[in-house]
N, C-alpha and C positions, 0 to 999 in steps of 0.2 A: 231790676230787683231780683236778687238771688235768694232762693229759699232753701235752707238746709234743714232736713228733718232727721233727728237722731232718736235713739231709743229712750233716753232718760235724761234727768237733770244733770247727772255727772258728765255725760257725753256732751251736753250742751255747754257746760262750763269749760270743758277741755277745749272745745272748738273755739269758743270765744277767747280764751286765754291764748291760744295759739295765734289767733289773728292779732291780738295786742302785742304779743312777743315778736311776731314777724315785723310789725310796724316799727318797734323799737330797735330791732337788730338792723333793719334797713336804714333807719334814721334815728340815731341815738338821742337827738334833741327833739324828739317828737312832742307835739302838743296833744295831750289826751283829754277827751271829754268823758267824765266819769259819772256814774249813777249810783244810787243807794237802793235800799230795800232788800227784800229776801232774794230776788232773782240773781243779782250779780255776786252774791257772797261766794258761791262755788268758784266763779271765775277768779275772784281775788285770791282765794286759797290756792288755786292752781298757779297763779302768777308768783305768789310768795314761794311756792315750792321750786319753781323755775329759778327764782332769784337765789334761793338757798343752794341750789345746785350749780350756781354761777353760769347759768345759761343766758341770763339777761341782766342788764345794769340800768338802773334808773337815775343815775347821777345827773344826767343832762336833761331828763324829762321835765316838762312843765305840765301841770294839770289844772283843769277847770271843772268844777262840779256843776251839775245841772241846776241844783236848787238848794234851798234851805228854808226851814220854817221861819216865818216872821214872828218876832217877839221872843225867841228862845236864845238864851246865852249859849255861846259855843261850847261851854263846859257842861251844859245840860246833857244828861245821858241819852236823851232822845233827839238831840240835834244831829244834823248830818255831818257837822264838823267832827263831833265825837265819834260817830259811826265810822268815818273814813280813817281817823287816827287809829281807832281800835282794830278795825278789820283789814286795814291795808297799809297805811303810811308808816305806822310804827314798826312794821315788819320788813321794810325795804329801805334802800339807801337813797330815796328821793330827797333832794334839797328842800327843806321846809320853806325856804323863800320862794320856791317855784310852785307851791301849792296855792290854789285859788278857790275859795268857797264864798258864796255870797254872805254878807254880814246881816244876819237876821235882826240885829239890834241897831242897825244904822239909823241915825236921827233923820237923815235926809234920804229917803228911799229912792226918790227919782234920781238923785245924783249917784247913789250907790249902783243903781242899775245901769246908768249911762257909763259910769267908770268901768263897770264889769265888761260891758260890750267893747269898750275901747281897749281894755287890756287884751281881750281875745283877738281883736282886729290887729293890734300892734304886735301880737305874737305870730301873725300870719294866718290866723284862723285855726280851727281845730283839725288835726290830721285824721283822727278817728274818734268818733263820738259813740259811746255806749249808751243804749237806751233800754229801759224796760217799757212795759205798757200797762196801763190801768184797765180794769174791767170795762170802763166806759170809753176806752180808746185814747186816754190821755197819754202824752209823752212829756217828760219833765212834769211840771204841774200845769201844763196847758190843758185846761178843761174844755169840754164840748162848748161850741160856739166861740172859740178863741179867734182872735184876729191873726190870720196867717202872716201878716206883715209886721207883727210885734217883735221887738227886741226883748232883752231881759226886762222883767216887769213884776209888779206886785199882783198876785192873783188871789181871788176868792176861791177856796176849795169847794168842790162839788160834794154833795151829801154822801155819794157813794165812796168818794175818796176818803172822806173823814171816817166813815164807818169802817172801811177797809184798813185804814191806818190805826184805828183804835186798839187793834190787837197789841200794839207796841206800848200803849199807855195804860195807866191804872183804870181809867174810865174814859168814855167817849167825850165827856165834858173837858178832859185834859188835852184833847187833840187841838192843836192850833187850827184856826179857820182860814188863815192866810199863809202864803209862802212867797218867797222871791224865786222866780224861775227864769231860766233862759227861755226866750220866746221862740216861736216857730222859725222866724227869720234867722235868728242866731244859730239854731240847730241846723237849719238847711244850708248855712254857709260852711258847714263842716265838709271836709274833702271826702271822707268816708263815714258811713254810719253802720253800726251793727246793733240790731235790736234783738233782745232775748225774751223768750216767753216759754213758760212751762205750765202744765196743768190744764184741766178741762175748763176752769174758770176764765181762761184767757182765749179760748177757742173762738168765741163769737167776735171779740175785738180783733183778733187776727184775721178772721174771714173778712170783716168789713174793711180792715186796713189794706189787705191785699187785693180783694176782688170787688169791694164796694165802690161807690162813687166817691170822688174826692170832695169832702165837705167839712165845714167847721164842726159839725156835730160829731165827727170822728176825727179828732186832731191828727192821729197817726196816719190817716189816709193821705195826707200831704206828702208822705214819703214816696209815693208813686211818682212824684215829680223829680226826685233826686236821682242822679245818674250813677251812684255807687252805694247801694244799700244791700246789706246782707241780713237776712232774718233767720235766726237759729231757733228752732222749735223742737220740743219733745213731741212724741206722737200724740199726746193728749191735746196739746195746744194747737196742733196741726189738724186735729180731727175733722173739722168742718171744711177744710180745704180739699180733702180727699173724697168728700161725699158728692 
């Protein structure tokens, strides 16, 4: 596990974008695992700038998103499909047929999850997976007490997660209580993983992830088992590691 501590959010975003860009330059048909939320927005902005400067080309890239809210239409402004189109895909030359995001309105959720994992496996698994981390240590939407052996599945969202995500909705009542998420097994099959965290609010989760015991109560702690993980932190998120 490699830990990189930088001064601020912008530097974190630049480092993450450089890792993704290097992966694409070395392997133009890379399979990317992508995340949503506030944390990776800066990384996406940096990657768009690199694309505009003709430093990277996304034509052969295939992408798989970590998760999607259950029950939301992809056109909903709070869906992760909408987030990805708005904040990244509409600004680069990725082939739309190579974009993969779980279908939150699938009638057969079990089949949707199985097919999603099969698509990832058939693609040779993810070359580099981007992760954020929740204040409770979740990665993707794998909440505390998750089954480490689970593939993509339907999850019940933790109260802390619902409260945290309510800032994106008109009220907490509007926040979906379920989501489709890549499971820990799917994430751990990725060849490389880069986890991003910034701010004091993530310091405790980062400490438990890096230095705590490996346990389902802190889902991100399982990353200690992976042989190629880079964690990029600003100084605030790294605060408890240095104490």
